[in-house]
C-alpha positions in Angstrom: 0.0 0.0 -0.2 1.2 3.6 -1.0 0.8 6.7 1.2 1.0 8.8 -1.8 -1.9 7.1 -3.2 -3.7 6.7 0.2 -3.5 10.2 1.1 -3.6 12.1 -2.4 -6.9 14.3 -1.3 -5.0 15.6 1.8 -1.7 17.1 3.1 0.9 14.4 3.9 2.2 16.1 7.5 4.5 14.3 9.7 2.0 13.2 11.9 -0.2 11.9 9.3 2.5 9.8 7.6 3.6 8.4 11.4 0.1 7.5 11.4 -0.9 5.7 8.4 2.7 3.7 8.3 1.7 2.2 11.3 -1.8 1.2 10.2 -0.6 0.1 6.8 1.8 -2.1 8.2 -0.3 -3.9 11.2 -2.6 -7.3 9.6 -5.1 -6.5 12.1 -7.5 -3.4 13.4 -5.5 -0.9 16.0 -6.7 1.0 18.3 -5.1 4.3 20.0 -3.6 2.3 22.9 -2.0 -0.1 20.9 -0.1 2.3 18.9 0.3 5.4 21.0 4.3 4.6 22.3 5.2 4.4 18.4 4.0 8.2 18.0 5.2 11.6 18.8 2.6 13.2 19.2 -0.6 14.0 21.8 -3.8 12.2 21.9 -6.0 15.4 19.9 -3.4 15.1 17.1 -4.1 11.6 16.8 -8.0 11.9 16.6 -8.1 15.1 14.8 -6.1 13.3 12.1 -7.9 10.1 12.9 -11.3 11.8 12.0 -9.9 13.5 8.8 -8.4 10.1 7.2 -12.4 9.0 8.2 -13.7 11.8 6.5 -11.5 11.0 3.3 -12.6 7.5 3.1 -9.0 6.3 4.0 -9.6 4.4 7.1 -12.6 3.0 8.9 -13.4 2.3 12.2 -15.7 0.1 14.7 -15.7 0.3 18.4 -15.1 -3.3 20.2 -16.2 -5.3 23.4 -13.9 -3.5 25.5 -15.1 0.3 24.6 -12.2 1.4 22.3 -12.0 2.3 19.0 -10.4 0.2 16.6 -8.7 1.6 13.1 -7.6 0.2 9.7 -6.6 1.0 6.2 -9.6 0.8 4.3 -8.5 -1.8 1.4 -11.7 -3.5 0.8 -14.3 -3.6 2.5 -15.3 -6.8 4.9 -16.4 -7.4 8.2 -15.3 -8.2 12.0 -15.4 -11.4 14.5 -15.0 -10.1 18.0 -15.1 -12.5 21.0 -17.1 -12.2 23.8 -14.2 -14.1 26.0 -11.3 -12.7 25.2 -12.2 -9.6 23.3 -9.6 -10.6 20.5 -10.5 -9.0 17.0 -10.3 -11.1 13.2 -11.1 -10.0 10.0 -13.3 -11.5 8.2 -12.9 -11.9 4.5 -15.8 -14.1 2.9 -18.4 -12.6 1.5 -21.5 -12.3 4.2 -24.5 -12.6 2.2 -26.6 -10.3 4.1 -29.1 -8.2 2.4 -31.5 -5.8 4.2 -34.4 -3.9 1.7 -33.7 -0.4 1.5 -30.4 -0.3 3.4 -26.3 -0.2 2.1 -24.7 -2.4 4.3 -20.6 -1.4 4.6 -19.5 -3.4 7.4 -20.6 -6.6 9.8 -19.8 -6.9 13.2 -20.4 -10.4 14.8 -20.0 -11.1 18.3 -19.7 -14.7 19.7 -17.0 -16.8 20.7 -13.6 -17.8 19.0 -12.5 -21.0 19.0 -9.5 -20.6 21.3 -11.9 -19.6 24.2 -14.6 -22.6 23.3 
């Protein structure tokens, strides 16, 4: 994934570049607490940039069982499974055939118990 292509509609500041590089390298959604030690910025600056990324469609986000917001680069639309026991988040890349008349579904969060906790 190329930073320049991702951020073509916004100015790529040092702070924005740092956040995007971390999210690009990750193979799972991350919350602020997962990446704060890798950033040289305060929480307000982080969230201000995250909001801009969401407005531009660069990242998507969702809230997990732990009440934290998780972020990931929007490569392809996909769903997530969140374990009710360990709170592990898994990306589901299989197409889920769910249709609600008159609605456009962008993201599905499935909650249950993962194989490790069963």
